[in-house]
C-alpha positions in Angstrom: -25.9 25.4 -30.7 -24.4 22.6 -32.8 -26.6 19.5 -32.8 -23.9 17.4 -31.3 -23.6 19.7 -28.3 -27.3 19.3 -27.5 -26.5 15.7 -26.5 -24.3 17.0 -23.6 -25.1 18.4 -20.2 -25.2 22.2 -19.9 -21.8 24.0 -19.6 -20.3 24.0 -16.1 -17.4 25.8 -14.5 -14.8 24.2 -12.2 -15.5 24.3 -8.5 -11.7 24.6 -8.1 -8.6 24.3 -10.2 -4.9 24.5 -9.7 -1.4 23.5 -10.7 0.5 20.5 -9.3 4.3 20.2 -9.6 4.9 16.5 -10.4 8.7 16.9 -10.7 11.4 19.5 -11.1 10.4 20.1 -14.8 6.7 19.5 -15.2 3.7 21.2 -13.5 0.3 19.9 -14.5 -3.0 21.8 -14.6 -6.1 20.2 -12.9 -9.7 21.0 -12.3 -12.7 19.6 -10.5 -16.3 20.2 -11.3 -19.7 18.8 -10.5 -20.8 17.4 -7.1 -18.0 17.3 -4.6 -19.7 14.4 -2.9 -20.6 12.6 -6.2 -19.3 9.6 -7.9 -15.7 10.2 -8.9 -14.7 10.1 -12.5 -11.4 10.7 -14.1 -11.3 12.3 -17.6 -8.3 11.6 -19.8 -7.9 13.7 -22.9 -6.5 12.6 -26.2 -3.4 13.4 -28.3 -1.2 12.9 -26.4 -0.8 16.7 -26.2 -4.3 17.8 -27.1 -5.3 19.1 -23.7 -8.7 19.8 -22.2 -11.7 21.6 -23.6 -14.6 23.0 -21.6 -16.8 20.6 -23.5 -15.1 17.7 -21.8 -16.9 18.5 -18.5 -20.2 18.1 -20.2 -20.3 14.3 -20.6 -21.2 14.0 -16.9 -24.3 14.8 -14.9 -22.9 17.6 -12.6 -25.5 16.7 -9.9 -24.2 13.2 -9.6 -20.6 13.1 -10.7 -17.4 14.5 -9.1 -15.4 15.1 -12.3 -11.6 15.4 -12.2 -9.8 16.5 -15.3 -6.2 17.4 -16.0 -3.8 18.5 -18.8 -1.2 15.8 -19.2 2.5 16.6 -19.2 3.3 19.1 -22.0 -0.3 19.7 -22.9 -2.8 22.5 -22.5 -2.2 24.7 -19.4 0.5 22.3 -18.1 4.0 23.6 -18.3 6.4 23.5 -20.1 4.1 23.2 -23.2 5.2 20.5 -25.6 8.0 19.3 -23.3 9.0 15.7 -24.2 11.7 15.2 -21.6 10.6 13.2 -18.6 7.4 12.5 -20.5 6.4 8.8 -20.7 3.2 6.7 -20.2 4.6 5.4 -16.9 5.1 9.0 -15.6 1.6 9.9 -16.7 0.3 7.0 -14.7 2.3 8.2 -11.7 0.7 11.7 -12.1 -2.8 10.2 -12.1 -2.1 8.4 -8.9 -0.8 11.6 -7.3 -4.0 13.3 -8.3 -6.1 10.5 -6.9 -4.3 10.8 -3.6 -4.5 14.6 -3.6 -8.3 14.4 -4.2 -8.8 11.7 -1.6 -10.4 9.3 -4.1 -10.4 5.6 -3.3 -11.8 4.4 -6.7 -13.1 6.2 -9.8 -14.6 5.6 -13.1 -12.0 6.1 -15.9 -13.2 7.9 -19.1 -10.8 8.4 -22.0 -10.9 8.7 -25.8 -8.3 8.2 -28.5 -5.0 8.4 -26.7 -7.1 8.8 -23.6 -8.3 5.3 -24.1 -4.7 4.1 -24.3 -3.8 5.9 -21.1 -7.0 4.7 -19.4 -6.1 1.0 -20.2 -2.5 1.5 -19.1 -3.5 3.2 -15.9 -6.1 0.5 -15.1 -3.7 -2.3 -15.8 -1.2 -0.7 -13.4 -3.8 0.2 -10.7 -6.9 -2.0 -11.1 -7.8 -1.6 -7.5 -8.3 2.2 -8.1 -10.8 1.7 -10.9 -14.6 1.2 -10.8 -14.9 0.7 -14.6 -14.1 2.3 -18.0 -15.8 4.3 -20.7 -13.5 4.2 -23.7 -13.9 5.9 -27.1 -12.0 5.7 -30.4 -9.7 2.9 -29.3 -5.9 3.2 -29.8 -3.8 0.3 -28.6 -0.5 1.9 -29.8 0.6 -1.0 -31.8 3.1 -0.7 -34.7 0.2 -1.4 -37.2 -1.9 1.4 -35.8 1.0 3.9 -35.9 1.8 2.9 -39.5 -1.9 3.5 -40.4 -1.9 6.9 -38.8 1.2 7.9 -40.8 0.7 6.0 -44.1 -2.4 4.0 -44.3 -4.8 7.0 -44.3 -3.6 7.9 -47.8 -6.1 5.4 -49.1 -8.9 7.8 -47.9 -7.1 11.2 -47.9 -4.5 11.0 -50.7 -4.4 14.8 -51.0 -3.9 15.3 -47.3 -1.1 12.7 -47.3 0.7 14.4 -50.2 0.5 17.7 -48.4 2.0 16.0 -45.3 4.8 14.4 -47.2 5.7 17.4 -49.3 7.9 19.3 -46.8 10.1 16.2 -46.2 13.1 15.7 -48.6 13.0 12.6 -50.7 15.9 10.9 -48.9 14.0 11.1 -45.6 10.6 9.9 -46.7 11.3 6.3 -45.9 10.9 7.3 -42.2 8.3 10.0 -42.1 7.7 9.7 -38.4 11.4 10.1 -37.7 11.7 13.0 -40.0 8.8 14.9 -38.4 9.9 13.9 -34.9 13.3 15.4 -35.5 11.9 18.7 -36.9 9.3 19.1 -34.2 11.8 18.5 -31.5 14.1 21.3 -32.8 14.9 24.3 -30.7 14.4 26.6 -33.7 10.9 28.0 -34.1 11.5 28.3 -37.9 11.9 24.6 -38.0 9.5 23.2 -35.3 6.5 25.5 -35.9 5.9 24.6 -39.6 6.4 20.9 -38.8 4.1 21.0 -35.8 1.4 22.8 -37.8 1.7 20.3 -40.6 1.4 17.4 -38.2 -1.6 18.9 -36.4 -3.4 19.7 -39.7 -2.7 16.2 -41.0 -4.6 14.8 -38.0 -7.2 17.5 -37.5 -8.6 17.5 -41.0 -9.7 13.8 -40.7 -11.2 13.7 -37.2 -14.8 14.1 -38.2 -16.8 12.0 -40.7 -18.2 15.2 -42.2 -16.0 18.3 -42.8 -16.0 20.9 -40.0 -15.3 24.7 -40.1 -11.6 25.5 -39.9 -10.9 27.2 -36.5 -7.7 28.7 -37.9 -4.2 28.4 -36.5 -3.5 27.5 -32.9 0.2 27.3 -32.3 -0.1 26.2 -28.7 -2.4 23.3 -29.7 -0.3 22.4 -32.7 2.9 22.4 -30.7 1.5 20.2 -27.9 -0.1 17.7 -30.4 2.8 17.7 -32.8 5.6 17.3 -30.3 3.9 14.8 -28.0 2.2 12.6 -30.6 5.4 12.3 -32.6 7.4 11.6 -29.4 5.0 8.9 -28.1 4.6 7.3 -31.5 8.4 7.2 -32.1 8.7 5.4 -28.7 5.7 3.1 -29.4 3.8 4.6 -26.5 6.5 3.3 -24.2 4.8 -0.2 -24.5 6.0 -3.5 -25.7 4.0 -4.7 -28.7 0.4 -5.4 -27.9 1.1 -5.0 -24.2 -2.3 -3.5 -23.4 -4.1 -6.6 -24.7 -1.6 -9.0 -23.2 -2.1 -7.5 -19.7 -5.9 -7.0 -20.1 -6.6 -9.7 -17.5 -5.8 -7.2 -14.8 -9.0 -5.3 -15.5 -11.1 -7.9 -17.3 -13.3 -8.2 -14.2 -14.3 -4.6 -14.3 -17.2 -3.1 -16.4 -16.3 -1.4 -19.6 -18.1 0.3 -22.5 -16.3 0.9 -25.8 -17.7 3.6 -28.1 -16.3 3.5 -31.7 -17.1 5.4 -34.9 -17.5 3.1 -37.8 -15.7 5.5 -40.1 -12.9 6.5 -37.8 -9.8 6.9 -40.0 -7.5 8.0 -37.1 -8.2 5.0 -34.8 -9.9 2.5 -37.2 -12.5 0.1 -35.7 -10.2 -3.0 -35.8 -8.5 -1.9 -32.5 -11.9 -1.6 -30.8 -12.9 -5.0 -32.2 -9.7 -6.6 -30.9 -10.2 -5.0 -27.5 -13.8 -6.3 -27.3 -12.8 -9.8 -28.4 -10.2 -9.9 -25.7 -12.6 -8.5 -23.1 -15.8 -10.5 -23.3 -17.4 -8.6 -20.4 -17.0 -5.3 -22.2 -19.8 -3.7 -24.3 -19.1 -2.3 -27.7 -21.2 0.5 -29.3 -20.3 0.9 -32.9 -21.7 4.2 -34.1 -22.7 3.8 -37.8 -22.5 7.4 -38.9 -19.5 8.8 -37.1 -15.7 9.2 -37.5 -13.3 9.9 -34.6 -14.7 13.0 -33.0 -16.1 12.8 -29.5 -18.5 15.6 -30.3 -20.0 13.9 -33.3 -23.7 13.5 -32.5 -23.9 9.7 -32.3 -20.7 9.4 -30.3 -21.6 12.2 -27.9 -25.0 10.7 -27.4 -23.6 7.2 -26.6 -21.0 8.6 -24.2 -23.6 10.6 -22.2 -25.9 7.5 -22.1 -23.0 5.5 -20.8 -22.2 7.9 -18.0 -25.8 8.0 -17.0 -26.2 4.2 -17.1 -23.0 3.8 -15.0 -24.0 6.3 -12.3 -27.4 4.6 -11.9 -26.1 1.0 -11.6 -22.3 0.8 -11.8 -22.5 -1.3 -15.0 -23.3 -1.3 -18.7 -26.0 -3.2 -20.5 
């Protein structure tokens, strides 16, 4: 077993799972695991478009938590895969509320990493009365500066990866790389969208961890979900106004929160976590000195499990 996975609880299978039609186009996959009478927690995956993994269930003690997870619109087992129509942050928030009502949850702990941290904050600011607190990892506030870093700034650390990402785009389109990729990935022609989605996904995936990881090989479903939805959301600035999540933070500032951030995260650099912590004095920040962006890196996984254990014991973070 990889050392990072030893920090997690043993594998669990869902007690139940299903599909929920949220409108005429989208149907989302959901699952519930752990103790049906336990403390409710909502898990929000990253991307957008990355979908769930069985490892995501393992951050929570199954004897004490009632864990509710779902694939967001266009991601994972939700259908249609990679669909960008009727896919906005505000609609994702509405989906979360439908799930909360379906499961009969009054309040829950909200847990999200990367884009999941973005959605967790947006959801909490829309529905603070439904939240017990937050565990957030790899903070992404979806500002113009963060999006520019994701596309361009990373070349300072991964110049060869950036060159590979830019290479398929003609010179006359390179002034707007995000737009060039978004147009290609949104194409109806597999000969156009698949190479672009693979390139986008590889550009992100090869810089997730501080240390290189084995290549799992091609995964067209994952690449399509990630490529289409990430480029769609970034092109629309996450469907936020600039710095909206910090400007509206007062709606959740009374709630407990823990921020876990990798010091060498080159996808969501630490400045966003620092800014969030500065704006949220009651939140706790755990800067992991030897980690990048990956939730399963040893230091990050250990900190996340410690956070869920601390919260279920006392409803707060020290």
